[in-house]
Structure formats: structure tokens, C-alpha cells
N, C-alpha and C positions, 0 to 999 in steps of 0.2 A: 824888363819882360825877362829876361834871362835869369838875372836875380830872385826874381818873383816863384818860378818853375825850380830853379834849387831849392829854394825855401819847402816850398810844398813836397818834394821829391823826400827832402829831409824830413820832414813831419809825416809824411805815409812811411817812409822805413822806420821810423824809430816807433811810431804805431804798431806798425808789422811786429818790432822786434820784441816789444812792451807784451803785445798779445801771446805772442808764442811763449816768454819768457811764465808770464803772470797767470795766462790761462791753461798752459800746456805742460811745460816742465816743471813748476812749482808745484801743482797738483799733484802730478806724477809721482815726485821726489816726495812728498810730504806722505801718499797715499803708500810708498812703498818701505819708507822709516816706519810707518805706523804698524804696516802688514809683518814688518821685521822685528821690531821690536816691543810690539802691543798687540801683537794679534787679537787676543780677548778683548781688548778695550775695542779697538779700531773695529772688532765687529759685532758691538753693539752689548758686549757685557752678558751673552744668552746662558741663560740654564737651561742646560741638557740634561732629562732624564736617564735613569737606567738604561730604557729602550732606546735612547739615541735621539729622542722626540724633543724638539724645542717646546719648551712651558713658557717661557717668557725672559725676562729681562732684569738683572739684579737692579735696572736704573728706573723702571717704569714700574707703578704699582698696578696690581689688580684688583677688583672688587668681588669679597668671599661675603655671603650670607647665612653659611649653613651654621647649626650650633659647633659641629666638628672640626672647623675651622676656625683660626685665628681671623678678628675682621680688621680690614683695612681701615684709616682712617678717613672720612668723609671727603671728597671729591666733588669740584664745580668743574671738572674737564668735560665740556660735553654732557653725555648721560653718565658720567661717571667714569673716568680713567680712559679716556677716550683721548689717544695720541694725538690724533688730529686739529683736538680744540683746548689744547693746553692752556692754562689761566687761571686765576683766582675768579671769585664770584666779583671784584670790586665793588663791595660792600663794606663801608666804613664803620665804626664803632657808633655811629648814631643814628644807625639804621636798623627801624624795628623790624623788617625782615629779617636780618642777620641775627638780632637778637633772639627773635620768635625760633629761628631755624635752629640755634646755637640751644635754648630752653627745650624746645622737642628732643633734640639728638640727645641731651643729658637725661631727659627719662628714658629714652628708649635705650641706652646703654644700661642704666641702672637695671632696667626690668631685663634685658638680654643677660646681663651676668650675674643677676642675681643680689644686685646691691640694695643698702638701704637708701628707702627716698632720699637720705641727707649726707650720705657717701660723697666722699669728692672725688672728682674724676678728672683724668688728664686732659689738657686742653688740644692735645692732638687727636683724643675719642670725638671730640665734637666740633671742630674747626677743619675745613679743608686747608691743604698746603697753598704757597702761592703758586705752586705749575699745577696743581690738582692731579699730579702724577707721584708724589711722594711714595718710595716702594716701602718706608719705614714707619714703625711705629716705636714710641718710647716702652723702655723697659718697663715703668710703671704699668703703663696701656696692656701690654702682654701682661704682665703679672697678674690684672685683675681681671683679664679672660682665662686665665689657667685653667679655674676650677669648673667652668662651662665645656672647656674643649677637654678635659681630663674627664669627665662625666659621661660624654656624648661618644667618646673613645673607649670609657672602660677602662682607663689608663690612671694610675697614681697622680696626683698633682706634683709629687717629687719628678718624676719621671717628666712631666711635661715642662718644668720648670728647667730641669738638665736640658731638655730641647730647645728651650729660648734660649739658655746661656750659649748652647753653641752655633746658634743661628744669629747670634749679635755680635754687628760691626763696631770697633771701636770706632772715637772722634777720630776725626781726620785729622792727619800729625800726631795723634793723642795729644791735642789741645784744642782742635777747632772742633765745636759744638758738642753735641752729647751723643753717647752711644746710642744706637737705632738696631731695632730686631726686623730683619728682612721678611715679612708677612711672606713672599712665595714661598720663599727657603726652606721657611720655619714650617709652612703646610706640607710642602712636597716631602720633606723629611719624616713629618706625621704619617701621610700616604705611606712612603716607603718603606716604615717602620709596620705598618698596618700589614702591608703584603710581604712582608718577609725579604723586601731588596737592602735592607739596611743593615 
């Protein structure tokens, strides 16, 4: 009996020590290091405008529909870019619903951007990302939208393309993936230019 009580005491003590270390000390150390070494990343990579207002995050996309804005890729997250419902549609390549949706997105994209009915359309312009929250579009997608945005804002296409270049993120570590245009940053740059804050 004495031996059993000793083992129970050891088990309870080990559980308490591990709880304090794993549930208390470790999270505090990670939190402290994150705040000290990477404060911007640790706090959500927030995008703040010139007035100090939070406009969003560099990591989570937003839906834009007006002609004067670059449009994000389609989203299957909730009702579109709902960060509480992150995820894809789970529709596979044999799904008729997916094929119909893509076909409609192609037609809509060409019409919105004044493209010919047989013009090639980038895949990211008509399909959702796996998370449904991707904040980037491809450089080709942005280039095809530039004429529409320039016309809606009475700007030259060259000026809009320059802003696209300025808001393009390089591939991770310069080799992983393709460069992508952060839609929120680009649209905020357009707005700042229009109000003279840029």
C-alpha cells in the first residue's frame, strides 16, 4: 500500500510539473520570443493605413467587387473570405458542380475585364485556394485586370502596372512558389494615391 501511494504521489507530481511547463512556461516563452523577435508576424501581419486604422492582414484575403479595385480570387470559405470557415469546396475534378462553377467564373472574368470570349484566363482567377483565404493573385491575373482598374480610376495602364509591381511579393526564399500580388495592399495603394496620401 505504501509503495502504491508513493507511485501515485510521483504520478501526480509529474503531471503537475508537466502541466506548469507545457501549459504555462512554454507558451509564455514562445509568446515572449515572438513579441521580441517577430512582433509584426506574431500580431497577425496587420496592414494599417496612414490614419492608423487596421485594414486587414497581409495573410488573409478580402473580397472586392467594384471596377476600381483589383478582384481577389474566388473563395470557398463560408460566404467568401470568412476566416472562421477556412477551407476549400472539397469538389474534385469529376464534379459537375465544380466544372459549371469554373465555366461561369471564366465567362464572368472575361466580361468584367473586357477580354475576348476565347482569351486565356489564369487558373487563380476562376478557382478558389485550398484555404479560401489566399490574399494573393498571380501577376498574370493582375495584369489582365489592370485595364479595367485604370479606366475606372482614370489612370494610365502603365501607372497601374507600376503599382502592381510594387505590391508583388517574391516567391518564398526566392525559389518556393511563384511571385504573387497582394490584393489588399494593391487596392490600398490605389486608394492612398487617389486621396493624395501616397
